[in-house]
N, C-alpha and C positions, 0 to 999 in steps of 0.2 A: 917335530911340530905337527906334521900331518897326522900322525897317530893320535896326538892329543885332541886335535880338532874332530876327528872321526869319533873318538870315544866320548867327547863332550856332546856331540849330536845324539849319539846313541843313548847317553845318560838321560837327556831331555826327553827323547822318545820313550825311553823306558819308564820314566815317571808318569807320563800320560797313559801309557799302556796299563800300568798298574792301577791308575785311577779307574779306567774302564773295567778292568778285571775285578776290582773291588766292588764296583756297582753290580756286576753280574753275579759274582760268587759270594759277596758279603765279606770279603777279606778285610780285616782291619789292620791298623798300624802295629798293634801288638803281635798279631799272629803272622804278619809278613814284614820282615825287616828289609827295607829297600837297600840299605847298605850291604847286607849280607848277600842279597840277590845279585846286585850289580858286581860286587867283588868276586863272587863265585864264577860269574860268566864273562868277566872282562877279557880274559885271555883265551876264551873259546873262539872258534871260527865265526860263530854267529855274531858276536859283538864286535868283530872287526869288519863286518859288512858296512857299506855306506848306509846313511840314514834312509835313503830311498828304498833300497832293497830290504832293510830291516823293517821299515814301515809296512811294506807290502806283505812281508812274512807275518807281522802282527795282525794286520787286517784280515788275512785269510783265516788265521786261528780264531779271531774274535767272531767273525761273521759265521763261521761254522757252528758257533755256540749260541747264536741268536735263534730263537724259535721261528719257524717258517709259518706257523699258524698262531695268531695272537688275538686276544679279546680286544675289542675296540670300543672306546668311549667317545661318541660323537658329540661335539659341543660347538654351537654357532658362535663365531666371533672370538674364538680362543685358539691361539697357536703357541707353541713353545719349541725350544731348540735344545740340542745337546749341550750339556754343562749348565743348563739353566734349571730353575726350580719352579714348579707350578703347584700351589696349594689348591685343594679341591674340597668342597663340602658335598658329600654324597648322601642323598636322601631317598631317591627313587629305588624301588625294590630291585629292579633289574640291574641297576648299577651297584647296589649294595651286594648283590650276588657276584657281580663281576669283580669287584674289589676284594671281597672275601676269598673267592676262588683264586685270584691272582696272588694275593698275599700268602695263602696257604700252599701255593705251588712254587713259582720262581720269582714272584713279586714283580713280574714284567707285564705291562699292558700298553696299548697304543692309544694315542689321542689324535683325532682328526676333526676337521670342521664339518659340520653338517651344512648342506646347501639349503636353498630356499624351500625346495621340496624336502620336507623333514626326513623322508625315508632315504634320500640320496645324500651321499657324502663325497667329499673330495678324495682324490686318489693318492694324495701324499700326506703323511702324518709323521708323528715322532714317537719312537719307542722310549718308554721311561720305566724306571724302577721305583717302586714304592719305598721311599726312604724314611717315611714317618707315617705312623698308623695309630689313630686314637678313636675309640668309640665313645659317643656321648650318651648321656642318660636317656635322651629322647629317641634313640635308635639311629641317629645319623653317624656317619663315619667321616672323620677328618683325616685327609692324607696329604702327603707332599710327594710329588713326582719329580725325580731327577732325570733330565733328558740324557739319552745315550746316543741314539742315531736316528736319522729319518728313514722312512721306508716308502715304497710304492705298493699300493694294493693291487693284487693280481686278480683275486676272485673271492667271493663270499663262500664260506663253508657252512653248509646246513647243519643245524644242531637242535637239540631239544631244550635249550637254555633260554632264559628270558633276554639275554644279551646276545649281541652278534659277534661272530668270529670271522677272521679273514686270513687268506693266504697272502703273505707279503714277501717282498724282495728288497734287499738293502744295498745291492751292488752299485746303484746309481749314486749313492751318497756315502761312498767309502771314505771320502775326505773328512767326514764327521769324526772318524776314529783317529785322525792325525791332528796334532796340536798346531794347526795352521794359524798364521797371523796375516793381517792385511799388509801387503807389500807397500802400498801407497798410503799417504796420510788421509785421515778421515775428519780432519779439523773442520772442513766446510760443512759436513753433515752435522757435526756437533753444534756448530753455530746456528744452523738452520733449525735444529731440533729445539733449542732453547727458545727461539722466536715462535716456532710452531706451537709448542706447549703453552707458552704465555698467552698467545692469541686464542687458544682453546680454553683458557682459564684453568689449566692443569698445573699442579704444583709438584715438582720433583726435587728431591734433595740432591742437588748437583754436586755438593761437596762429597757426599758418600758415593755418588754415581762415578765420580772421577777416580775412585779407588779401584774400580773394576778393571780387569785387563781389557784390551781393545775389542777382542771378539765378543766378550760378555756385554760390553757397552752396546755394540751393534745389535746383538740378539735381543737385549733387553728393550732397546728402542723399538725394534720390530714387533715385540710382543705387546707393548703398552701404548703405542701410538694410536690416537683416535682416528683410524682410517677404515675404509670399508672392508668387509670380509673378503671380497675378491682381491683387494690389494694386499691384505695380510697373507692370503694364500700364495700370491705371487712372490712375496718375500720368503715364505717357507720353502718354495720350490726353487729358489735361487741356489745354484750349486755351490758357488764359492762365496767367501766373505766379500770379495771385491764386487761380485754381481749384486750382492745384497746392499752394499753401500750405495752403488749407483742407482739401484731401484728405489731405495728408501729416500735418497736425496731427490730423485726425480718426482716422487709422489709428494714430498713436502713442498718442493718448489712449485708444483702445480697449485696446491692449496694456498700457498702464500701469495701467489700472483693472480689467482682467479678471484674476481670480485664475488663476495657473498658465498664463497665456497666453504669457509671454515665451519659454519654452523651445520653444514651437511655431512661433515665427517664424523660427528658424534653418533655412536650406535644407539 
């Protein structure tokens, strides 16, 4: 029974690892058979490790393959998280250059929030892969970014390009590469979210929303909630899902109980 449990954990971790690898290397289901991969490795020493050790092993491999210098697209009021999607409409020349260069290279780019001083940006953002790319007749580029892992900005790298590049570090957010779930229920947050959205006059398809896994629900609410940029950044910098749940619930509770505060949340 013990061996079965260990292998079950490894199988789940393996699935998530393949998801990340497919984003980085563009591996598809046809070219990479999960069943073949798992069956070939099940009896090896590696796949008999505990989930914790195996996760650390995978994290080390993946982080070594992330670029340490990435192009950054700063955008006020926009955050996104690993395993979420962010559609973008690109029309400024500097960001057209950024997207074209990224798409022709490794398809990886970073998103961060810009601060009130437009030249300043927050220090934590999210690395994403361009998973969809379309050029319009009027010169715009429509893309979809799929989040992989958050990063911390270390320093700006000088270049001769129209867009900015930064040296980044991913170590603080290594949990982004593990398929973690909230250990405690988040029902209270979901109840408050429905009231919060209704009071802000926002419509969300809750039936479809409920089909998402728990972590995706929390990340989606963090992305689309009508709160301040500073509050969004606080959510982005929350290390664990539990931290994020507590922070978002606290923010919503404040607005729901503070007189005349709802109108001030709209950006």
